[in-house]
N, C-alpha and C positions, 0 to 999 in steps of 0.2 A: 209415790205411785198414784196416790189419789188425784193429784193434779193432772196426770197423764191419762188415767183410766177413769172414765165417767160411768162405767157399768157397775154392777154389784161387785163388791170387793170383800172377800172372806179370807181370814188368816187361820191356818191350821197349826195345831201344836201348842196351843195355849194351855198352861197349867197353873196360872196364878191370877189372883184378883188384879194385881197391878198390871200385868201384861194385857189382860182383857180390857181394862180401863184405858190403857195406852192405845190399843187397837181401835177402840171406839173414838178416842180423842184425835187419832190420826186419820179418821174418816172411814174405817172399815164398817161395812154394813153388818157383818157377822163374824163370829169366831167359831172354830171347831175345837172344843176342849178335847185334847187327845195326847196320849203318851205313845202313840204309834204302836199300840199293842204291847208296850213294855219291852220291845225288842232292842231298842237302843239304850234305854236307861231303865234297867230292871228295878231300880230303887225309887223311881219317880212316883209321885203321888198318883193314885188312881183317879181318873177323870170323874167318876161318880162321887168321890169324896170331896173334890174341890168345887164341883158344880153348884151346890147350894150357896156357898160363899160368894161365888162369882155372880150368881143370879140375884143375890141380895144386894150386892154393892154396885153392880154395873147395869145400868138401865139403858134403854134406847138402842139396843143392839140385839141381833138375833143370835141366840146361843144354840149351838149344835154340839153333839158329842159323839165320840166313837171310842173304841178300845174295849173289846170284850163283851159286847152285847150279843146274846144268842137266843134269848127267850122273850116271850111276850111280857112276862113280869119285869124283865130287865128294861124293856122299852117303857113300860108304865112307870117304873120307879124314876127313870131319867126325866120323863115328862112331869112327874109330880115335883121333882126337885128344880125345875126351871128350864129344861131343854125344850126347844121348839121343834127339834128334829133329831132323830137318833139313827146313826149309821149302823147297819148290821151286816155288812157285806161278807165278812168272814164266815158267817153262819151258813152261807149258801154254797152248796157243793159245786164243783167244777164239772158238772154233768150236762153241759149244754143248756140251751134255752128251756127245754122241758124240765130239767132238774131245778133250774133257778125259779121257774114258775111254780113248781111244786113246793119249793122251800118258802117262797113268798106266801103261798096259800096256807101252809102250815103255821107260819108266823102270824098271819092275819087272823086265823082261827084261834090261836092262843090268846092274842090280844082281846078278841071278842069275848072269849070264854072268861078270861081274867076280869074284864070289865063287868061282865054279868055277875061274877062272884062278888065283886065290889059294889054292886048295885048301881053301876054307871051306865048311862045311855050314850054319852059322847066322850071322846077322848079329852076334850077341853074341860070336862068336869073332873079330870084326874088331878087331885091336889095333894099337897104335902100331908094333909090330915089323913089321907088314906094309907100312908105308910109309917107314920109315927108309931113307935112301939115295936115295929118289925126290926128296925136297925137304928133305933133312936140314939144309941151310943155312938154311932158313926155319923149321923146327920144332925 
């Protein structure tokens, strides 16, 4: 695919360090770590649990994540563990554009409030050190 497509190439559904490394080696610009909401494979690893291992071992690729992110703290945890982008689409109601805009506003306010509680001014300052101890047995 990389030989035929010169634009950005992203692979969704990655749940292992090896698969993320292969995607990078085959020329993908990014991967979306996802179990598709656990609908197909209810015993698959949670994306948030595998994210730190992928981030540690696979460099030079954009890591994105989805599957179950609904709150501002969820977004900040994923960013702290190595994601560059967090998909939160399921959190938005199907109430038309105004409903989606309202949901985006609520989520943005949550992220801002949570950052303030953590003493952060910029999302880029969110690091793993901000969540160690909260779920250190998992990460």
